N, C-alpha and C positions, 0 to 999 in steps of 0.2 A: 504447568498450561504455557504454554505461548502465546503472546502477544506483542508488544511496540516496550524494549525497553533501550531507557534516555540515559547515560553516561552524563551526568551534571547536573547541576540545581541551580545553575542561574538564570539570567531573564531567557534563554532559550533553548533548554532545559525546560523549566518552568512554562514557556508558551508554551513549548512544543504540545507536552500535555494537556494544558488548557486548553489549546487548540480543535488536539484532537477531539475531546468531548464536543467541544464546540461544535464541528461536523461529521458527531454522531457516532464515531466508535465509538463502540462494543465490547469489545476486546476487554484485555487487560494490558494493563499498562505501569510497569515500575522506572520507576526515577531514582537515578541512587546518586551521594553526593556524598566526598569524602566532608565538607564542614557538618561539625555537629550541632549548628543553626537551622531553623524551618527559611526557608528560600527566601533572600533580601534584594535588597537594591544596593548595588555600590558604590553609582556616583554620588549620595548624599556622604560617604563614606568622607571626603574630604573638605566638604562644603557645610552643610548644615550638621551632619552631627558631630564635628571637629568642634565647628565652634558652639556645642551645648543645644544644638535649635531641632535639634532632632533626638527622638530616643529609641533605643534599638527596637520597641515593637510597633516602632512605627515605620523602621524599613521594611515590615514585612512584605513578600509577594501576594502571597498567599494565605490566609491563619486557618490555622491547623486543623480546625475543622475541615475547613474548604478539599483538604485531600481524602477525607476519610469518605465528607458526602459525595465523592467525583471519582469516587472508585480507582484514585488513584493510588499505588502503592510506593509512598514513600520510604526513603532508606537515605537518612542522613548518618553520617558520620564512619559512611561504608566506604571502601574502594573497592575499583573494578583493579582484580591484578588481571583478565587476560581474557580474549576472545578467541577463541577455536569457529572458523569459519564456515571452514565444511560440517560443521554439526549444529550450527547456528546459536553457538553460546554464549553466554559470559561467567567467566570465573570470577568467583571473588574471594578477599582475601578471608580467609578461615576455609575457605574447601568449596561452599555454596555454588551453585551453579544457574543462571537464571535463560533459560530457553526466551527466544524470539522470532516471532515471523521477518520484523524488522528491527534496527538497531541503528539509536540517531549517537550522532557521539556531539554532546555539546562540553568538550572537557576544559574548554578556555583559556586561560595561560596561565606564569604563573609569574613574578616578579623576577629582575635580570639582579644579579648575586657582586656588590661589590668586591671582589680579591682584590684586599691590599689585607695586611698588617694591622689588626686588632678590629678587625667589622666583625667578633664576635665576640667584640665588650657591651657592657647593661648600658642601656640605653639609644644603643641602634639601632635602628627599625624598618623593614618596609612597612609601605599602604597596600593591605590587598583585602583582607579579609577584615572581618567588623570584629575580629579578635585585633587586628591590629590597628584598627582605629579607638578602639576603646584602651588600650593600652598609650594610645599618642595622646586624647583626648586628657587622660592626668597630666601627662608630661606641659602641658601650655598653662605656662608661670609665670606670670609677668617678672618682669626683672630677669629671666632665665635667658638663654641664648641657644638655638636653632643652627644647624647649619646642611642646608636640604640639597644634596647632589642630584643637580639632573632640574635644568630648567623646559621640563612639559609638562603639559597641562597639570601632573598632581603636582609636580612641584612649585608652580604657584599658585593652584591657587590651593597648597600649606605652607605657603607663607603669607598668605593673603588672611589666614584660619591665624597664622602662631601671631601676626603684627597686630591682630584687633584684639589678643591675649596677653598684651602688650610686653612681647617676645625682640630681643635682638636676633634679627634675621638677617643672615646669610644665605646666596643660594652659590651653588658653584654648580658652572657649567665647562662641561671638555670642547663644546665647537664654539663658533665667535658670532651666533644671538642665541637668543630662548624661541623656542616651539621652533625650534628651522626645521624639523623633518616634520610639521605638521604645516605651517599657514609658512604668508608672504614676506618679507622682507618688512612692508609698511607695518602689517600688524606686529610682529615680532618688534620692533624700532619700536611703536609706541606701549607696547605692554611691559619693556625694560626701562623706558622710560618712568612708564607711571607707576610699577614699585620702586624706581628708586627712590620717586620723590616722595614717596608714602613711607620709604625711612629699610629697607632693603638695601641690602649692601648687595649686587650682581655681582661677578666673577666669571667670567666668558673667557673663554680660548683656556683655561685652569685647570687642573685634571687635580684628585684625590691620590698624594701617594702613601700615606700610611694614616689612621686613624689609633689618637693616643691616649693615655685611661690614668686612672688612680686610684689607688684600691680595686680594678674590676669596673669599674665604670667609663665610661668617655669624658675625655677631660677636655679635645684641643683634633682638630684637623688638621694634616701637612698636608700644604700644597706644593704640586711640581716646582715653585716658581721659589719655592722655600718660604713661603709664610705660612705661618700658626694661626689658625683662625679659633680663637676658643666656644664650647658647646657644648653644654649640657647634654642635648640629643644631636642624634643625627638621623635625619632621614636621607633613604637613599633611592631615588625614582628615575632608575638611569635605564626604564623600557622594560617591556614581556618578554618572554619568550611563548608560540602558543604550546598546550600539553600535545604532542602527538607521541611520548612515549609507546601507549597503548594500539593507537592505528599501527604506528612503523611495526611494533611486535608480532602485528596480526600481518605481516605483510604489505601493506594498501600504500602508497606511494607518498613520499611528503615533504614538502618544501617552501622550509617558513610558513608552517600551517600543513591541513590534509588537505589534499587536492582531490578538488571534486567539479564537476562535469559545471554546466551554466543550471542544470536540475537540480544540484545539491549533492550529488551521487558519489559516491567513492565508485573507482572501479569495480567493485563489489555490487548487482546491483539489490541486496540485502541490506548495505549499511548507509544512512546517507551523516555529513558532517558539515554543523552551523555552527553560526557566530564567533567568538576571537579566535577558535582552533581553526577554521578553515578557509582556503587560498579560493577564491573564486575567479570567475572571466567578466567580468564588469560590462553588463550589457553597454555603458555609457561610451569608454572609452575602450572595450578591448582591451585593457591588460589584467594579468592577475591582482588580485587583490584581497589582501585580511584585513579586514575592517572590524576595528574596535570601538563597538557602541551599540549601547541600548536601540537604538528605530535597527540597525544590520538584524539586533540579534533575535527582535519581534519579528520584523521583517520573514525574513528566514524561517523561524519556525512554523508560520503560515504557514507556508508556500510549502515546507516539508510534508503537513499536517494533512494539509489538504490533494497531495499526493500521495501519500499512504491511503487515505480513504475513498479517494474519488477516483484515483488511477489518472488524475490528467497529471502529464510532463510539459507545463512551464516553466518556460526557464526564469531566473531569475531578475528581475528587475529593477530593482526598488533604485531608489535616489540613497544612498550613504550621504549625512548629515549629523553634522557633532554641536554639543555646547561645551562652553568653559566658565564655569561663575568667576571671577578672581576681586574679590571684594567690590568693590561700586560697579565696575568692570565685567558686562558681559555678551561674551563672545559667542557668535556664533558664525556655522560653519555650513555651505550649501554645495554638495558636491567633494570632489578632489582636486586639491588648486596645488597640489603639488605638478612641479614637469611646466607650470608655466612658463611664455619668454617674455610675456608685457601684463601689465597692469593698468588699472584706469581707479582712482580716486574720488569716492562722490560723498558727502554729506560733512558735515563741521569736526576733519577734525583737534584739531584746539578744543572743541568742547568734549570731545568724550564722546563724540555718535556720526561714526563713518560707515563706510563700505567698503570694501577693497573689491573690486571684478577680477578674476584670472582669466588671462586667457591663452592659448599655444596657437601656434599659426592662423590667429581670427576667429579663432569657435569660443565658446566659451567652456572651462573649466569648472567652476566654481567663483563664488563667492561669501568672503568674509567679511560682516555685517558687527559691529560691537557700538551696544548701546540700538539697536536698529532695529528692533524684533521684525517690522512691518516691510523692511528691504527682506529681510532673510525669509519670510513668508510667500514673496514675489520671484524673491531670488530660485525657492524648491518649484514653484511653480515651472517656471521657465524653463529650468529643466530637466523638467520631470516631461516636459509635454515637448522639448527637443527643440523649441521654439529659439530662431535664429537672432542674435544678438550683437554686434558687431564694436568694438570699442568706441569708432567713431560714432554709435548713437549713443550711446554710455556717459560720453564725451561733451553731450551735449548738455546746455547749462538748463532747459525746462526738461533734462532726462528722468521720467515718475516711473520706478521699474511696476510697481501695479496698476497701472494705467499700460504699460505696456503691456504688459501679460494680457489683460483683460482685451486690450485690442486685437493683438496674434489672433486671439483663443480663438473671438469671434469673427475675424477675418478668415479663418484657416476654412478653410473646402471641407464639406460634409461627405 
């Protein structure tokens, strides 16, 4: 039988299956994923789950019974081997083939590997899956030491969790600032200072050249400046690579992701790509983006499901937004702030409650907020509606983002 086949059981894949049924699709839906677990949420893995505040069963996107009652054929622990585009079939490992009317690639991404001597020692981890997080949680032991390679969101979230467990924490970052690819200099500086004040040793502009062990277990990290850092556990968080192999082998265009149009279609009208693996044109900046966020995965899944069911070819226009919880600090980002040329800071930085408005050529790109959820909500409203906001307006002492958003909306022509 032929219907919708979805490769990937993360937020994007499950979201598509759920949205198809919600929209009234009555055909067959098959959901295929590599991992043996029920589909689960990844963001808590580096936060609540690591700290022991969440159990595996609380992470599941849907209970097992949901898939059966919704007539979604969930295949876990199954790998998609290849795509036969002319025949509209997906071949699974083991030889089984699945026919499709439409194929949705939600293949996600995989961790980059630290290619240095000793990378395969016991005690060296990545953090991408539930199994990764379970093994790491068992190693959060008071008095032990952890070296975290990479000061992105995952690395700093892990640092906060390890500190709360009483571990000695070193964060090693090759770039000159933390979270450098994602946030402004102001936010980088604030978070580096906050982590250092809490006891984390942050080493910037430093690379790992080797990992050394004792009886097969990691014991220390060798740095490019000649230092040695003791570590009973090493977490590698140096970014991810989109899973494009299946698409590339099928002749689809890939370039830091599976390339899709504004409607999230590949060059093959029977194949869509969404989520972390997809590179799409931004409706807000015109740039080609590949966005790694739950919001993006969920919104794209709804758009594709609606197109499949109704035939509507609306472009994807959702505003990207993100969050990272690092100990008591709550970072929320509306929009894509990279590429800014000026910033305006509001709020009380000393108290750890402030926002950074990022502009390019006087146009607001995005807003980064620390412990200011109301600012984040207002920023999303401003950006989603394309309201014009200048650096001078934000710099005014009486600037109120919520009042600005509501006032601009009320005065807009209808």
